[in-house]
C-alpha positions as CSV (number, residue, x, y, z in Angstrom):
1,M,84.4,100.1,98.3
2,A,84.3,103.8,97.7
3,S,85.7,105.1,94.3
4,I,86.1,108.5,92.7
5,Y,83.7,106.8,90.0
6,D,80.9,107.5,92.6
7,L,81.1,111.1,91.8
8,K,80.2,110.4,88.1
9,P,76.5,111.3,88.2
10,K,77.4,114.9,89.5
11,F,80.2,115.1,86.8
12,Q,77.7,114.1,84.1
13,A,75.3,116.7,85.4
14,L,77.8,119.5,84.8
15,L,78.6,118.2,81.2
16,R,75.1,117.6,80.2
17,P,74.5,121.1,78.5
18,L,77.7,120.6,76.5
19,C,76.7,117.1,75.6
20,A,73.3,118.4,74.2
21,W,75.2,121.2,72.3
22,L,77.5,118.6,70.6
23,A,74.6,116.3,69.8
24,A,72.7,119.1,68.2
25,R,75.6,119.6,65.9
26,G,75.9,116.1,64.8
27,V,78.9,114.9,66.9
28,T,78.6,111.3,67.7
29,A,79.5,109.2,70.7
30,N,82.1,107.2,68.7
31,Q,83.8,110.3,67.5
32,V,84.2,111.5,71.0
33,T,85.5,108.1,72.1
34,V,88.2,108.1,69.2
35,A,89.2,111.7,70.1
36,A,89.8,110.9,73.6
37,F,91.9,108.0,72.6
38,A,93.8,110.1,70.1
39,L,94.5,112.7,72.9
40,S,95.8,110.1,75.3
41,V,98.1,108.6,72.7
42,A,99.5,112.1,71.8
43,H,100.3,112.9,75.4
44,G,101.8,109.5,76.1
45,A,104.1,109.9,72.9
46,A,105.2,113.3,74.2
47,N,105.9,112.0,77.6
48,Y,107.9,109.1,76.1
49,A,109.8,111.5,73.8
50,S,110.7,113.9,76.5
51,A,111.4,111.1,79.2
52,G,109.3,112.9,81.7
53,G,109.8,116.5,80.6
54,R,108.4,118.9,83.2
55,V,106.0,120.7,81.0
56,I,104.6,117.4,79.7
57,L,104.2,116.1,83.3
58,L,102.3,119.2,84.4
59,L,100.0,118.9,81.4
60,L,98.9,115.4,82.3
61,P,96.4,116.4,85.0
62,F,94.6,118.5,82.4
63,V,94.7,115.8,79.8
64,L,93.3,113.3,82.2
65,L,90.5,115.8,83.1
66,I,89.6,116.4,79.5
67,R,89.8,112.6,78.9
68,M,87.4,112.0,81.8
69,A,85.1,114.6,80.5
70,M,85.2,113.2,77.0
71,N,84.5,109.6,78.5
72,A,81.4,111.0,80.3
73,I,80.2,112.8,77.3
74,D,80.4,109.7,74.8
75,G,78.5,107.7,77.3
76,M,75.7,110.3,77.6
77,L,75.6,110.7,73.8
78,A,75.0,107.0,73.5
79,R,72.5,106.6,76.2
80,E,70.5,109.9,76.0
81,F,70.7,110.6,72.2
82,D,70.0,107.1,70.9
83,Q,73.6,106.5,69.7
84,K,74.2,103.2,71.2
85,S,75.8,100.5,69.0
86,K,77.9,97.4,69.2
87,L,80.8,99.3,67.6
88,G,80.6,102.0,70.4
89,A,80.7,99.3,73.1
90,V,83.7,97.8,71.7
91,L,85.4,101.0,71.2
92,N,84.5,102.2,74.6
93,E,86.2,99.2,76.3
94,L,89.2,98.9,74.1
95,T,90.1,102.6,73.9
96,D,89.8,102.8,77.9
97,V,92.5,100.3,78.5
98,L,94.7,101.5,75.5
99,S,94.6,105.0,76.5
100,D,95.5,104.1,80.1
101,A,98.5,102.2,78.7
102,A,99.5,105.1,76.4
103,L,99.3,107.7,79.2
104,Y,100.9,105.7,82.0
105,L,103.5,103.2,80.5
106,P,105.9,106.1,79.5
107,F,106.6,106.6,83.3
108,A,108.5,103.3,83.2
109,I,111.4,105.0,81.1
110,I,111.8,108.0,83.4
111,A,115.2,107.8,85.1
112,G,114.8,106.6,88.8
113,V,111.3,105.2,88.4
114,N,110.9,101.5,89.1
115,A,109.8,100.2,85.6
116,S,108.4,97.0,87.0
117,L,106.1,98.7,89.4
118,V,104.7,100.9,86.7
119,F,104.0,97.9,84.6
120,A,102.3,96.2,87.5
121,V,100.1,99.2,88.0
122,V,99.0,99.3,84.3
123,L,98.5,95.6,84.0
124,G,96.4,95.6,87.1
125,G,94.2,98.3,85.5
126,V,93.8,96.3,82.4
127,I,92.8,93.2,84.4
128,A,90.5,95.2,86.5
129,E,88.6,96.6,83.5
130,M,88.5,93.0,82.0
131,T,87.1,91.8,85.2
132,G,84.4,94.5,85.1
133,V,83.4,93.3,81.6
134,I,83.4,89.7,82.5
135,G,80.6,90.5,84.9
136,V,78.3,91.0,81.9
137,Q,79.3,87.6,80.5
138,I,78.3,85.7,83.6
139,G,74.9,87.5,83.7
140,A,75.8,90.4,86.1
141,S,76.2,94.1,85.4
142,R,79.3,95.8,84.2
143,R,81.2,96.1,87.5
144,Y,82.9,99.3,88.4
145,D,83.9,98.6,92.0
146,G,86.8,100.3,93.7
147,P,89.0,101.2,95.3
148,F,91.2,101.8,92.2
149,G,89.1,102.1,89.1
150,K,89.9,104.2,85.9
151,S,89.1,107.6,87.6
152,D,91.2,106.8,90.7
153,R,94.1,105.7,88.6
154,A,93.9,109.0,86.7
155,V,94.0,111.0,89.9
156,F,96.9,108.8,91.3
157,F,99.1,109.4,88.0
158,G,98.0,113.1,87.6
159,A,99.3,113.7,91.3
160,F,102.4,111.5,90.7
161,A,103.2,113.6,87.6
162,V,102.8,116.9,89.4
163,V,105.0,115.9,92.2
164,S,107.6,114.6,89.8
165,A,107.4,117.8,87.9
166,F,108.3,120.0,90.8
167,G,111.5,118.1,91.4
168,A,110.8,115.3,93.8
169,Q,113.5,112.7,93.4
170,Y,112.3,109.3,92.6
171,G,113.2,106.7,95.0
172,L,111.6,105.3,98.2
173,W,108.5,107.5,98.0
174,S,107.8,106.7,94.3
175,N,108.3,102.9,94.9
176,L,106.0,103.0,97.9
177,L,103.3,104.8,96.0
178,L,103.5,102.6,93.0
179,T,103.5,99.5,95.3
180,A,100.3,100.7,97.0
181,A,98.7,101.5,93.7
182,A,99.5,97.9,92.4
183,L,98.1,96.5,95.6
184,L,94.9,98.6,95.2
185,G,94.6,97.4,91.7
186,A,94.7,93.8,92.8
187,L,92.1,94.6,95.4
188,T,89.9,96.2,92.7
189,I,90.1,93.0,90.6
190,F,89.1,91.0,93.6
191,N,86.1,93.3,94.5
192,R,84.7,93.2,91.0
193,A,85.1,89.5,90.6
194,R,83.3,89.1,93.9
195,G,80.6,91.7,93.2
196,A,79.7,90.0,89.8
197,L,79.5,86.5,91.5
198,K,77.3,87.9,94.2
199,E,75.0,89.5,91.7
200,V,74.5,86.2,89.9
201,A,74.2,84.3,93.2
202,D,71.5,86.9,94.4
203,G,69.7,86.4,91.0
204,H,69.7,90.0,89.8
205,P,72.2,92.4,88.0
């Protein structure tokens, strides 16, 4: 199914000159990965401390865009500048799910937001990423099937934060959106598992 992840090649093309500039100055993929994680934790902590302060919520889309750019850059540094490593692979997968948790779980403490639904969306994202990695374990490729992958979750929570910052009262609308996000997360898990199994059955990654 379609996902914002499908736009990644065009996004990478825009970032390639910056990536080459960083590589020329000795910046490593792992350094970028850790920096993106630190940025996510810092914003999540600020969101938690302010319990959904307006300025912090309005900053979230920019933080998410920077994080997505850094995620793309670390991958290009690893692939295109011979920086692949086992440590990098571990850091990449772990910091992705930990960054999501740091950025999105603070929404659960905002007055009026259904905490259980926030937890469901975040947990669904963690399981979806784990399912994508399991594909490699069974002989398939790392799966990125949609419709609610990492980039899609970022757009969802970025928009959710902006609407919230401009005074929308939490209630029915927020519950419906979070429920839809949780269901899309479940569908993503199913699609990734099915895609991986189909790859193995067809005999090619």
